C-alpha positions in Angstrom: 111.1 91.5 46.8 112.4 90.2 43.5 111.5 87.4 41.1 111.3 83.7 41.7 111.4 83.3 37.9 113.1 86.2 36.2 112.4 85.1 32.6 108.7 84.8 33.2 108.6 87.8 35.6 107.0 85.8 38.4 107.3 87.6 41.7 108.9 86.0 44.7 106.8 85.6 47.9 107.9 85.0 51.5 107.1 81.3 50.8 109.4 81.0 47.7 111.9 78.2 48.0 115.3 78.8 46.3 117.8 76.2 45.1 120.8 77.4 47.0 122.8 74.2 46.6 126.4 74.7 47.9 126.0 78.4 48.7 125.4 77.5 52.3 128.9 76.0 52.6 130.4 79.4 52.8 128.2 80.4 55.7 128.7 77.1 57.5 132.5 77.2 57.2 132.6 80.8 58.5 130.5 79.9 61.5 132.6 76.8 62.2 135.9 78.6 62.0 134.6 81.4 64.2 133.7 78.7 66.8 137.2 77.2 66.4 138.9 80.6 66.8 136.8 81.2 69.9 137.8 77.9 71.4 134.3 76.5 71.5 135.3 73.4 69.5 138.2 71.9 67.7 138.1 70.1 64.3 139.2 66.9 66.0 136.3 66.9 68.5 134.1 63.8 68.2 130.6 64.7 67.0 129.2 62.6 69.9 130.3 65.4 72.2 127.7 67.6 70.6 124.9 65.3 69.6 123.9 61.8 70.8 123.0 60.9 67.1 126.7 60.1 66.6 127.2 58.1 69.9 129.5 55.2 69.4 131.1 56.6 66.2 134.6 58.0 65.6 133.2 60.8 63.4 134.8 64.1 64.0 133.9 67.7 63.2 136.7 67.7 60.7 135.4 64.6 58.9 132.0 66.1 58.5 133.3 69.5 57.6 135.6 68.1 54.8 132.9 65.7 53.6 135.0 62.7 54.4 133.1 61.2 57.3 131.2 58.9 54.9 128.3 58.8 57.3 124.5 58.7 57.0 123.1 61.8 58.7 120.2 61.4 61.1 116.9 61.3 59.2 118.3 60.6 55.7 117.2 57.6 53.7 120.4 56.0 52.6 118.8 53.2 50.7 120.6 49.9 51.2 123.1 51.6 53.6 120.6 52.9 56.1 121.2 52.1 59.7 118.0 51.0 61.4 117.4 51.3 65.1 113.8 51.2 66.2 112.7 52.2 62.7 114.7 55.4 62.7 117.6 56.0 60.4 120.8 56.2 62.5 124.1 57.7 61.5 126.8 55.1 60.7 129.7 54.5 58.4 128.9 53.7 54.8 132.5 53.6 53.7 135.8 53.8 55.6 136.4 57.3 56.9 138.8 59.8 55.2 138.9 58.2 51.8 138.9 61.6 50.0 
């Protein structure tokens, strides 16, 4: 199965958690562009079309994909910028969209 710690020769298990960081971006972008090519979505679709978590926002697939939406994802503690609604963190703009 491999090692979870190669230097100390500690075996990996089915429960081993790996720090994959940005490696998932390649898979995510491939899936997204496959959906665009198949006509299932467009980069300019509003996220509210696919999830009610973004209802009332102008956040698009493109803004999330390019990391320029400047939003707080559902369930993320955004500190002083969190959007509260019934005690649950809600998505909302932290900075103006598309700054990057």
